[in-house]
Steps between C-alpha positions, in 0.01 A plus 500: 500500500560588866470189714486526879554168679453461875795344680324472835509122525772246582750702702744364758596733783826448687675699770879511454555577870301193598226671704231276351490188283438521127136502392291494185302822464249667272504875444396740635701399805659643813705314756360725776132415459487365857799638693433852368194527724493204741601697808839342561672837477723439198486364148743355249699767318737319268565401139277242336582346162210417268585259218309342212551411137329639192507451126564815302207574266554425134543827310308492169690805377873559494633718779217442749572573866424318825456682832465393859250725679501507881188669638668558838787349699538606860724670567783448250568241233755352262363323191713234333440287192719191464729638769560841339369817662227660287418791732498618859236714667463682831151592615241250607180639351541576129512313170834434334602308190806351335566414136630143527497410131874457471519296820252236383570186301284231342322270741475564872657808657560553870352817651628604841376801694686579820278712723598672824293687757809609692594866539758666277674838548318665211156338488164611639313395705754444773297564814121512515200383699409203280644163403741491205381174345758325282436315178360503148161606626334625178616247242735468202429500125684405185435747216576426137490785247621566145819698454284810440262536793358740752766586756566261789825652629408840645458468878249217470248723326216393269642658184218753459403827662147642477390838634123558467378858554142628511422758232286809548240376250428180693739285303849392594847488352723196540870576474662168414858395457631146467860388508622260232823304516685457170252683273558549131312677218281195433335504841202706612306526825123492468311651794138435586291634787198305624239659725380338826256286298760362260423718196784662308476879524836617360802365313826608340812354340856618557849401380666270751791739542273800570204367692366802688148610411197673651158347438166668564197320645165685495251480786750348739376307804699621797673280757420564864485298820121473462512427126834339409453504123796339326612543141725240339793616290639239263839539335578257220846477345458404134694430184347408164160375617656318796486584871826454687408618851188624680448706815174563685467759776199627694489874565255756633406855406500716810626823649551594861609792714606546860493834680580591862146621575295297255667162541473244220275525194468255213362610163403828666297335778620559860560152642687471830719191488420272792648155512755254627857381470578146392788256545534205263505201741254243633492246779760228440527595134729796564520715190461208256148593394286379213310726262181399684655614829576842353152545357336383823698764690392770255135392519510506880646851495220603265251340739615723786429798275854629453579700187878512551777255590851575611710206384765473766795498498621375161389421148205260501394230255372586155200283591409739781553813291277344233235436765520864611459614139189291442334531843578868551751641752728801511835339574808630678795288378840532665852361530652348818708810581403454860589557866879528496696699242810340348758760395717467193470489123427128476195518725366801313557332165296208632217738601504658157482160334207390717315820421574465130376140497186596691406777257608333175324173581180663624460818297189377316290412805220760535449411867849620593493875563776557756866397511624467858862600549569384858340384823598604854855557381581730793486212747877481459551878516543774243796619295564733210575198282161347585321820402695530175421139410129574536526797268677281244231230522234768454679622187529143370126439549414810300739405221349152473138603554396867504131399501475371858550649845774402741452453872682406820405331828656694789566327830289664771789687661615664174521872586210697358754755376818392331670378184285186454204713395430640152697223329213288372175629349293359786583404857360266761579411859493167680330580832407263782373740767289286729720195455871585502464792738257787531122474492262421217366853530843644414461407133250763388670800667839396362362489146327836539814663637720368220247610238479849649879538519564351154208603279705424187559130581257229388479293818396138538529225761683202357477276807284489811367210702523282806511130583173311524513135600169321473521291817552803732187689610396765751202716589750772600761487222825689543819561307732200483242248620502363142125446507283500197294764681787748543592463134138583416496808727827621348371471144166660587687819587730482199228432243304802618814716517568437133139547397513841671816590307446442126819698435699200623586379151529134603481288813618141517420264788795297619416229401228324303631157604709377790843412360820316584765673708725236650660734754172610661348360817203709606164438660563129543548445124861468387631526145220724375394859473135484606383848395300357210128550451503133392697208642806370316310191381227725351238304698385762751397860442553687825237744626714788370453367147127567528559845650668603175235325297247723678701811408602408147232286333169596341298176502300475824694319772473441871734313734469415869836514676627260761392163365828349625443669836233237533469452877406811696451567870321784676151638525538678167741495209573736212414385153669706233369501143661635182290605203510731201130567555377787718263291710549164676250295699627236742301196616582276796341156496235626261411813696593849391771659714483834324561701188786744464606759250875551482793528263667163434533391865196409713517424873233293675487390862319170551418273793566144389279219619657198670660261253504562128367818339434588138567854384372629166591837347291641216609799288282550195530185292810383689487259794753332727466271801727349765458281806637596841499301822446662837742352754578567863867563429669571169768252391859583599607405146351828374779699667867518406680342801695815588167686531351249748 
């Protein structure tokens, strides 16, 4: 009886302040798809009004309800039906709904959603190093349900909560509770659990006003990043041989631990978490992504070999969380409590609401293992109120979800001793030694010193990275030259540093993809943060991408660096090769240059012949080739102008 109708078509967008003319749009949509990353230094932060009409669904049963569901509206929104306010919402990244039954009439109804990406005194994010795209960028639905239905009103949640737990005998228990609106004694909830192959393995029936139950599944197949086995839990609201409402949710059976010396383990297997961070935008699409875009991102992250993703700096799409569940990642999910603290009760109430929405809406995802409380919040300084607010958010997380760990991303200059420690279960630092000050080689000693001084803290690195722009190249790369080669050298050190320290519970490259940041102008590329392992259009994997593939993947691979550094001068040139094999042989124009044994990074010196040269690297069953041209003088366009 539940009917979900997409309202993504046939919208008109107007700007009351007159910044742009009215336009017809299809959701998902953002009005900053271009100016949010085009390098002009600013982007439109205003109120846009989305309008369309809809016909309220016919209700076959008396008392049925109609909801508007907004999957995200950045950053705040007011929903009106036929001119009357149905709901308001602050927070640009979470689902919210409104019961509009009593505002609808027969025939066409006008739906208006006023969306603003302007700052407000109480709302986060307020200041951060990414573009705050405005718009209805995840879509809108119309939901029709009977008067008795699974809940749609509690913080945008799914109406069901499932907690699978491995049992000592190899089975698993599934603690299930659903939430029914307007139940009576004639309604029951029938639960069914299907294994990863679609076979029912457990079931139970409960009264609709007392739905909690624990089901047992024998011989449970565990969920892990290598084997993301998903069970399907079905809840069916029934009365007298008739189903009124159905819910389907995918869950996973898994356990994990984190210790200061042992790092992360899943299902009892030590598994250091090594991965990337991800922002939700693409070139000239902004954050208005399709489901295919989300799955392509997840597949590319799997391709690099990552087993963890930090989803910065806000709640991401259900499509991406679903991809993480099915492909296999350990996910850090967080709220945009970021950069600059806003004092006062209103701002803290907003933080609490964002955290509540994040946890309630995403509790069932097995990929999510860590709730992030804040990011680099000491940029604006520290206060007793700030510290107390963190303790309160920690308490809230544990009340809503005692099964998962909490974490925090400290800005690099956060004192190693002080009140910001021992709040969350786990801690991480954002460090950029070798880019924003210091040397690359400072990273390892800093980690060792912190670990020695704080042996009771589970330490991770939540951000690290440097810019790599694919048209800049150098045979002598150095910090701030923005070359693809320096980015590679930086990550070579970092990848090995983390491999040498399995007690680092998680490390997350900043970032998997270049992303929009309208205020930035670095390295000759404005409007972007270019620290990604992949370009913002997803077309080019930088050499650093393959460095991590060499460290993190199991299938034989080999990659020759420098294919965009295609014209080389000098008697000899270095050819660097990445491979997860122990032995690499390099050929130049069909002749063997040499064979090396090394760990992940192989250095060859070759004398190119005049003109074009073919290089072939062979590592076991893996092969890669590039073509280089020997020239008298390397092109000036390889060097950032200020380095000439």
